[in-house]
C-alpha positions, 0 to 999 in steps of 0.5 A: 316365204309363206306366212303363218296364219291363224287356223279356223275351224271350217269343217262343219256348217255350224262352225262356218256360220259363226264366222263374221262375214268379211271380204278376206277368206278364213284359212285353215292349213292342210299342209305346209304351203297349202291351205283351204279357205272359206269366204263368209258371205258368198260361201265359197271355198278357196285353195291357196298354194305357196309357189316357191319358184316365184315366191307367190301364192296361187289361188283357185275357187272350188265352188259354193259350200254346202251351208249355202246350198244343199247340193253344193260342195262339202268341206271334205270334197273341197279339201280333196279337190284342193289336194288334187289341184296341189298335186297337179300343180306340183306334177306339172299337169295340164291345168291350162286345158281349155274348153275349146280343147275339151270340145275338139278332143271330144269331136275327135273321139266321136269320129274315131269311136262312133261315126263320121256323121255323129261327129259331123253333126256334133261338131256343127252344134258345138261350133254354133253354140259352145265356142263362146265358152271356148276360151275358159280354162276348164278348171276356171269354168263355173256353173254361173257362167254355164247357166248364163250361156245356156239361158242365152240360147233361148229367146225368152220374148218368143211364144211358149212353143218357140221357147219350149223348142229352144229349151229343148235345143239348149238341153241337147247342146248342154248334153254335148258340152257335159259329155266333152267336159266329163271326158276331159275330167276322166282323161286329162290330168290337171282337171281337178273337179267336175262339180261345176257343170254337174250342178247345171240341171236341164230344163224340165218337160220341154221335149214333148213334141208330138211323136207321130205313129202311122197306122198300116193304112196311113203307111200304105197311103203314103207309099201309094201317093209318092213317086220315084226314088223318094218312094223307095226311101220311104219304103226302106224306112218303113221296112228297117226303121233306119234314119234318113242319114243311114239309108242315104249312105248305104251301099249295095255291098251292105246288103246280104239277103238277110240283113242290111249293115248300117256302117254310119249309124248314130250309135255306131255300126249295126246289122238290121235283120230283114223280114221277107218283104225287106229282103225282096225289096233290097234285092230289087234295089241292089240288082245291077249295082256294083258293091260300092254303089249307093243303094238309093239315089235321087231321080237324077242319079245324084246322091241324096244329101242332108235335108233333101228329104224335108220338103219332099216329105212335107208334100207327100204327107199332105197328099196322104192326109197324114198328121200335120206334125209328120216328118221323115223320122216318124217312119222310124217311130212307125216301124217300132210301134208296128213291130211292137204291136205285132209282138216282136222280141224287144232285144231284136228290135233294139238291136235293129234300131241301134238303141237299148231296151231302156230307150224303147221303154222311154219312147214306145212304152205304150206299145210294149204293154199291148198284147202282153197277154197274147204273147204270154199265152202263146209262150206259156207252158202247157200245164194240166192244172187240177179242176176246181169248183170255185167260181169268180164272183 
């Protein structure tokens, strides 16, 4: 049967710091058969539950106490997590749920609620980088384990720019892992805490690769120096701001004179409102096509596939004398920057691009600030103000 132990005061930092460091934890009963423990030295919280079915204790670690780190787990948070753990144990919840299960469930969720392309791209990154953590139970995952895995994604012996890029990739992969774990915490009964992965912070100042914004003259030069069906893809990107992957899956039935429906967007389906040039261009591109035909195909009539654009765009950018960092995605940046400079409504642009005004501010803030006075003057009420003899000094 469960033994009776001395209760120690563990609820304050000062009380815990008075305890003598030792390997064995100090325990305090929360209720019959359930106790919270504190290991003086490592500063970790422990939970202990007496399982009557087999006459043995179950133990679990609940993170580092806040006398070790300011952003660690308080006594109140540890106590709540231990009580939740106890409740899940006694209700038979899925306490053996693994990271692999969390990843699979997240990919399945993306496929049903986002788009096939988003789910596909996420699965590729997850399978390449995250499965090494897959055997861990989510409840047993510790921030130290996550940090070691994340640091292993970076080759620290490389030059500074390579390390920066790898850190940026690590941040993106970490975001996917956290999204999967957060979803399991919200939906799977038996996941007792999200504290461990919340402690893992992204690398700072690593997503500073240069964004290329083409001028109208550069855009026209790119069009003029490109031939064939790839030229049509470039024009479409400049007219819509769509991603390469969105354009190559668009079908004739997705165009309806005033807009282009993106069915497989990164953030879900959306309608892209077209201007007169865009409407005329897509009318020409869809002429003679069946509703289910792709709007864009290669010169040989075959579909465009992932990454087919990279080599072609590099050559086109070189011919057009564009900045060396130019990639196909810069056409999306160009679409946004030119529209903002010309005073487009921010909400319309956000909806066209499948993003939010907040993200427009993050990526295109300098263009959003331009010409504000002109826009304010153009939309101002025509009030007749009283004359004044005062003059500015």
